[in-house]
C-alpha positions as CSV (number, residue, x, y, z in Angstrom):
1,M,127.2,-83.5,160.4
2,L,126.1,-79.9,161.0
3,F,127.7,-78.4,157.9
4,S,127.5,-79.9,154.5
5,R,127.7,-78.5,151.0
6,N,124.6,-80.4,149.8
7,R,122.1,-79.5,152.6
8,R,120.9,-76.5,154.5
9,T,121.3,-76.5,158.3
10,P,118.1,-75.5,160.1
11,P,118.6,-72.1,161.8
12,L,117.4,-73.3,165.2
13,A,119.9,-76.2,165.1
14,L,122.7,-73.8,164.3
15,L,121.7,-71.5,167.2
16,A,121.6,-74.5,169.6
17,T,125.0,-75.6,168.3
18,V,126.5,-72.1,169.0
19,A,125.0,-72.1,172.5
20,L,126.4,-75.5,173.2
21,G,129.8,-74.5,171.9
22,L,129.9,-71.5,174.1
23,L,128.7,-73.5,177.1
24,L,131.4,-76.1,176.6
25,I,134.0,-73.3,176.8
26,S,132.3,-71.5,179.7
27,P,129.5,-73.6,181.4
28,L,128.7,-70.9,183.9
29,S,127.7,-68.6,181.1
30,L,124.3,-70.3,181.3
31,F,123.5,-68.3,184.4
32,E,124.6,-64.9,183.1
33,P,121.9,-62.5,182.0
34,S,123.9,-61.5,178.9
35,F,124.0,-65.1,177.6
36,Q,120.3,-65.7,178.4
37,L,119.2,-62.4,176.9
38,S,121.3,-62.7,173.8
39,F,120.1,-66.2,172.9
40,A,116.5,-65.4,173.8
41,G,116.5,-62.3,171.6
42,V,117.9,-64.2,168.6
43,L,115.5,-67.0,169.2
44,G,112.6,-64.6,169.2
45,L,113.8,-63.1,165.9
46,M,114.2,-66.5,164.4
47,V,110.8,-67.9,165.4
48,W,108.5,-64.9,165.1
49,L,109.9,-62.8,162.3
50,P,109.3,-65.3,159.5
51,R,105.7,-65.8,160.6
52,W,105.0,-62.0,160.8
53,Q,106.7,-61.2,157.5
54,G,103.8,-62.7,155.5
55,C,101.3,-60.0,156.6
56,L,103.6,-57.3,155.1
57,A,104.3,-58.9,151.7
58,Q,101.6,-57.1,149.8
59,R,102.1,-53.7,151.5
60,P,103.9,-50.6,150.1
61,S,107.6,-50.5,150.5
62,W,107.6,-47.8,153.2
63,L,105.0,-49.8,155.2
64,R,107.1,-53.0,154.9
65,I,110.2,-51.3,156.1
66,T,108.5,-49.6,159.1
67,G,106.6,-52.8,159.8
68,M,109.7,-54.9,159.8
69,M,111.4,-52.5,162.2
70,L,108.5,-52.7,164.5
71,F,108.2,-56.5,164.2
72,T,111.9,-56.9,164.8
73,T,111.8,-54.8,168.0
74,L,108.6,-56.5,169.1
75,A,110.0,-60.1,168.6
76,A,113.2,-59.4,170.5
77,S,111.4,-57.5,173.2
78,L,108.8,-60.2,173.7
79,A,111.4,-62.9,173.8
80,T,113.6,-61.1,176.3
81,A,110.9,-59.5,178.5
82,P,110.5,-62.5,180.9
83,L,114.3,-62.7,181.5
84,A,114.6,-58.9,181.8
85,L,111.9,-58.9,184.4
86,W,113.5,-61.8,186.3
87,H,117.0,-60.4,186.4
88,F,116.3,-56.6,186.5
89,H,112.8,-56.5,188.0
90,Q,111.6,-54.1,185.3
91,I,110.6,-54.0,181.6
92,A,111.2,-51.1,179.3
93,P,108.2,-50.7,177.0
94,A,109.6,-47.4,175.7
95,G,112.1,-49.5,173.7
96,L,109.5,-50.4,171.2
97,V,109.0,-46.7,170.3
98,T,112.6,-45.6,170.7
99,N,113.9,-48.4,168.4
100,L,111.8,-47.1,165.6
101,V,114.0,-44.0,165.7
102,A,117.3,-45.5,166.8
103,I,117.5,-48.3,164.2
104,P,117.3,-46.0,161.1
105,W,119.5,-43.4,162.8
106,S,122.2,-46.0,163.6
107,H,122.1,-47.3,160.1
108,G,122.6,-43.8,158.8
109,E,125.5,-43.3,161.2
110,R,127.2,-46.5,159.9
111,S,126.8,-45.4,156.3
112,L,128.4,-42.0,156.8
113,P,132.2,-41.8,155.9
114,H,134.4,-41.6,159.0
115,S,137.4,-39.4,159.0
């Protein structure tokens, strides 16, 4: 049983279950770049971020925040780079730098009241 009140489901098992569920509904999604890139990006975040967080634990708050933004972008980029290269025949290394600006900016945009 995947969900239970008395135990914690391993995140990778949950990700695999979601992928399986989507593939049961639409098996050909496996061959679509959007499916592959989405699950590769999330997998990269789930595997690498917990390992990299430890090196930021004793740092000042501003460095932890900046470091986590960089590590988040790096983990997703590393995980999706082979697939992006395969499907689109290019890699966008500028994304590592632009995400350092785009992530805080998008958070600020979401926190502003909309009229």
